[in-house]
VMD Tcl script that draws the C-alpha trace (Angstrom):
set ca {
  {40.51 219.26 149.99}
  {44.36 219.93 149.91}
  {46.76 216.75 150.10}
  {50.44 217.09 150.95}
  {51.80 216.73 147.23}
  {49.45 219.48 146.23}
  {50.63 222.19 148.74}
  {54.34 221.14 149.21}
  {53.77 221.52 152.82}
  {54.51 218.98 155.86}
  {51.63 220.47 158.17}
  {49.37 217.47 159.55}
  {45.90 217.75 157.62}
  {42.41 217.05 159.65}
  {41.94 213.17 158.93}
  {45.55 212.39 158.77}
  {46.72 209.72 161.50}
  {44.73 206.60 161.24}
  {45.94 204.32 163.90}
  {43.42 205.26 166.41}
  {40.50 204.03 164.40}
  {41.69 200.22 164.09}
  {42.58 198.08 160.84}
  {38.88 197.14 159.99}
  {37.63 200.52 159.99}
  {40.51 201.33 157.77}
  {40.77 199.01 155.50}
  {37.15 199.76 154.66}
  {37.77 203.42 154.42}
  {40.55 203.65 152.54}
  {39.41 201.99 149.01}
  {35.94 203.89 148.76}
  {36.92 207.43 150.35}
  {38.14 208.83 147.27}
  {34.07 208.25 145.57}
  {32.17 209.22 148.62}
  {30.12 212.29 148.21}
  {31.53 215.78 149.29}
  {29.04 215.47 152.53}
  {30.36 211.96 153.34}
  {34.28 212.48 152.85}
  {32.97 215.47 155.54}
  {31.70 213.18 157.62}
  {34.41 210.52 157.38}
  {36.92 213.22 158.03}
  {35.35 214.40 161.44}
  {35.23 210.64 162.30}
  {38.87 210.31 161.69}
  {39.83 213.72 163.42}
  {37.52 213.20 166.54}
  {37.49 209.35 167.18}
  {37.09 210.21 171.34}
  {34.01 212.45 170.44}
  {32.78 210.36 167.73}
  {32.94 206.99 170.31}
  {31.50 208.69 173.13}
  {28.98 211.88 172.58}
  {25.55 211.39 171.39}
  {24.86 211.83 167.39}
  {23.07 214.94 167.70}
  {25.77 216.51 169.00}
  {28.37 215.27 166.71}
  {25.92 216.97 164.16}
  {26.36 220.20 165.70}
  {29.81 220.05 166.45}
  {30.95 219.16 162.83}
  {28.11 221.03 160.81}
  {27.29 217.53 159.26}
  {23.51 216.48 159.39}
  {22.97 212.83 161.62}
  {21.85 211.45 158.34}
  {24.99 212.04 156.46}
  {27.27 210.11 159.41}
  {24.16 207.10 159.07}
  {24.90 207.16 155.36}
  {28.29 207.04 155.85}
  {28.33 204.35 158.10}
  {25.81 202.41 155.14}
  {28.89 203.10 152.83}
  {31.26 201.58 154.94}
  {28.88 198.36 155.44}
  {28.42 198.70 158.61}
  {24.89 198.03 160.14}
  {24.44 201.19 161.69}
  {26.46 203.97 162.32}
  {26.64 202.54 166.63}
  {28.30 199.44 165.09}
  {31.23 201.98 163.33}
  {31.54 203.45 167.12}
  {31.63 200.25 168.43}
  {35.06 199.68 166.24}
  {36.54 203.02 167.44}
  {35.93 202.44 170.73}
  {37.82 199.26 170.44}
  {41.21 200.99 169.33}
  {41.74 204.29 170.56}
  {44.84 205.64 170.33}
  {47.02 208.95 169.56}
  {46.46 210.92 166.46}
  {49.73 211.51 164.46}
  {50.70 215.50 163.90}
  {53.52 216.73 161.54}
  {57.06 216.49 161.67}
  {57.46 220.19 162.84}
  {54.85 219.81 165.82}
  {56.35 216.28 166.80}
  {59.63 217.71 166.40}
  {58.48 220.75 169.17}
  {56.71 217.99 170.99}
  {60.16 215.78 171.49}
  {62.23 219.07 172.09}
  {59.50 219.86 175.28}
  {59.42 216.28 176.41}
  {63.02 215.18 176.21}
  {65.12 217.98 175.38}
  {66.15 218.37 178.80}
  {66.91 214.81 179.25}
  {64.20 214.58 182.50}
  {62.43 211.76 180.75}
  {63.89 208.78 179.00}
  {63.26 208.78 174.88}
  {64.90 205.71 174.51}
  {61.88 203.89 176.44}
  {59.44 205.89 174.84}
  {60.77 205.34 171.68}
  {61.05 201.78 171.96}
  {57.72 201.09 173.85}
  {56.22 202.92 171.08}
  {57.28 200.75 168.45}
  {56.53 197.80 170.35}
  {53.23 198.86 170.36}
  {53.08 199.61 166.66}
  {54.44 196.01 165.77}
  {51.87 194.39 168.37}
  {48.75 197.02 167.09}
  {49.93 195.63 163.34}
  {50.24 192.05 164.26}
  {46.67 192.01 166.08}
  {44.85 193.91 163.82}
  {45.91 192.69 160.40}
  {44.01 190.71 158.12}
  {45.31 187.46 157.89}
  {43.38 186.46 155.13}
  {44.36 189.20 152.82}
  {47.95 188.80 154.26}
  {48.48 185.29 152.92}
  {46.48 186.23 149.56}
  {49.19 189.24 148.81}
  {51.76 186.43 149.40}
  {50.23 183.94 147.67}
  {50.09 186.43 144.65}
  {53.34 187.41 144.71}
  {54.43 184.24 144.47}
  {52.57 183.10 142.02}
  {53.76 186.13 140.05}
  {55.63 186.28 136.83}
  {57.56 189.35 137.80}
  {57.06 191.66 140.85}
  {58.53 194.94 141.38}
  {58.45 196.82 144.33}
  {58.38 200.73 144.96}
  {58.90 203.50 147.10}
  {59.59 206.86 147.19}
  {61.33 209.66 150.42}
  {61.61 207.57 153.28}
  {59.66 204.77 151.86}
  {62.33 204.38 148.84}
  {65.27 202.59 151.17}
  {62.42 200.02 152.60}
  {61.20 199.02 148.69}
  {64.97 198.94 148.06}
  {65.54 196.14 151.15}
  {62.20 194.31 150.06}
  {63.86 193.75 146.45}
  {67.39 193.05 147.97}
  {65.57 190.23 150.46}
  {63.49 189.08 147.77}
  {66.65 188.67 145.53}
  {68.21 185.77 147.89}
  {64.68 183.69 147.11}
  {64.07 184.41 143.73}
  {65.35 186.02 140.52}
  {61.83 187.25 139.34}
  {61.77 190.39 141.67}
  {63.35 193.89 140.68}
  {63.29 197.40 142.41}
  {61.31 200.24 140.14}
  {62.83 203.24 139.31}
  {65.96 202.58 140.47}
  {69.83 203.81 139.14}
  {68.39 205.40 136.22}
  {66.12 203.52 134.80}
  {62.58 205.13 134.23}
  {59.34 204.26 136.12}
  {57.71 203.95 132.72}
  {60.16 201.47 131.35}
  {59.64 199.07 134.73}
  {55.73 198.51 133.87}
  {56.51 197.95 130.37}
  {55.36 194.19 129.54}
  {53.29 193.94 132.81}
  {49.66 192.32 133.18}
  {47.72 190.40 135.29}
  {50.60 187.64 135.77}
  {52.91 190.05 137.50}
  {52.71 192.13 140.74}
  {53.71 195.04 142.33}
  {54.65 196.68 145.99}
  {54.00 200.04 146.53}
  {55.20 201.72 149.98}
  {53.88 205.19 150.55}
  {53.33 207.49 153.26}
  {52.88 211.18 153.63}
  {54.12 213.28 151.86}
  {53.24 211.51 148.67}
  {55.31 211.89 145.61}
  {52.89 211.92 142.34}
  {54.54 209.24 140.34}
  {53.92 207.00 143.21}
  {50.22 206.94 143.07}
  {50.34 207.68 139.15}
  {52.20 204.03 139.15}
  {49.27 202.56 141.49}
  {46.89 203.83 139.32}
  {48.56 202.78 135.66}
  {49.58 199.14 137.48}
  {45.41 198.98 137.97}
  {44.93 199.64 134.74}
  {47.33 197.03 133.40}
  {45.53 194.39 135.50}
  {48.72 194.24 137.61}
  {48.16 193.02 141.14}
  {48.94 195.86 143.67}
  {50.06 195.79 146.99}
  {49.86 199.10 149.01}
  {51.26 199.80 152.48}
  {50.68 203.10 153.68}
  {49.66 204.67 157.02}
  {46.53 206.77 156.16}
  {43.23 206.21 154.36}
  {43.72 209.33 152.64}
  {46.62 207.62 150.67}
  {44.88 207.79 147.01}
  {46.96 204.60 145.93}
  {44.96 202.41 147.83}
  {41.86 202.98 145.52}
  {43.62 201.07 143.19}
  {45.27 198.10 145.24}
  {44.15 194.39 145.25}
  {45.54 194.12 148.70}
  {45.75 197.44 151.27}
  {47.50 197.49 154.12}
  {47.31 200.30 156.51}
  {50.26 200.33 159.51}
  {50.38 201.94 162.49}
  {52.91 204.92 163.00}
  {52.62 206.20 166.41}
  {56.00 207.66 167.98}
  {57.03 210.21 170.11}
  {59.68 210.75 167.34}
  {59.41 213.86 165.23}
  {59.63 211.57 161.92}
  {57.15 209.19 160.66}
  {57.86 205.50 162.61}
  {58.83 202.90 160.00}
  {59.23 199.97 162.49}
  {55.75 198.10 161.81}
  {56.28 198.78 158.19}
  {59.64 196.76 158.34}
  {57.93 193.90 160.08}
  {55.22 193.81 157.66}
  {57.69 193.82 154.92}
  {60.27 191.38 156.54}
  {57.28 189.07 157.20}
  {55.95 189.07 153.70}
  {59.41 187.94 152.44}
  {59.88 185.54 155.05}
  {56.57 183.77 154.05}
  {57.35 183.83 150.80}
  {60.91 182.49 151.68}
  {58.94 179.53 153.72}
  {56.90 178.46 150.54}
  {59.78 178.61 148.21}
  {62.37 176.32 150.03}
  {65.05 178.29 148.94}
  {67.79 177.31 151.17}
  {69.67 175.71 148.38}
  {69.48 179.09 146.26}
  {70.57 181.15 149.33}
  {73.74 179.12 150.31}
  {74.81 179.34 146.46}
  {74.18 183.31 146.60}
  {76.13 183.33 149.74}
  {78.87 181.23 148.29}
  {79.08 183.85 145.07}
  {79.24 186.45 147.55}
  {82.23 185.24 149.51}
  {84.07 184.35 145.82}
  {83.06 187.59 144.48}
  {84.50 189.15 148.25}
  {81.39 190.95 147.94}
  {80.67 189.84 151.92}
  {83.25 188.07 154.27}
  {82.74 186.38 157.95}
  {85.21 189.54 159.42}
  {87.66 186.80 159.83}
  {89.97 186.98 156.92}
  {90.41 190.62 156.00}
  {93.37 192.26 154.18}
}
mol new
graphics top color blue
foreach p $ca { graphics top sphere $p radius 0.5 }
foreach p [lrange $ca 0 end-1] q [lrange $ca 1 end] { graphics top cylinder $p $q radius 0.2 }
display resetview
């Protein structure tokens, strides 16, 4: 199987785009996908690529269409700790949604649907962003989220890491965190090497990795290295095929459905801000934030806009 980072292409792989499957199935599939046999991966790829068929058609019909034996689908369900394949299908039936296409395909659809101005892109995009946040809020594992926040709060050192479109989200997360703690930094930033950032980190520390297709190998490798060093690894992605998820202590898959040509980061920002907000609530950081604001004004890094020279 080829991934985007191996081909350098941005075309959609058959199994990408999991928002329609629901968080429960995503979380079960993501950490074990890489360890499944070739037959089970083929079954999993079919389930993800054809949710409507999987949810509605008889198992034998699925087998005929996919070329995967009915018993293999049953073994996939067991591997994902469902009682039966019907139980797995019930999860899909609950949350069927739209699939995610490649940037170029979505750009073509954007031009066709909204280029003439006959349809309102602003409303369509707003509705999609709101739906993504609502879906994430409804489906996220609150226990896992709270555990991740607790581990980040207790960590000796925390770094955030992202690349391409996710780089600025990781930077934004580190910037917000700097107001409530002095032990958080951005990895591989401003000429510093990623390797030097991870030196000396161990089970007392944590890393938050934000990564979406097309994947950057150094980010995936950082997840593996961090895991090997015992670092608490939080991974935020939008697909179960993200290899970093198999090394995650806590993994979150965010919805990214959008009429835009580019992957939506709205729900990702919501999750990042939620994590930092929960950390701030625990830290009792109002006094520190007030001091930082005073220093920023004294250094003229920020002002209220009323005393400009």
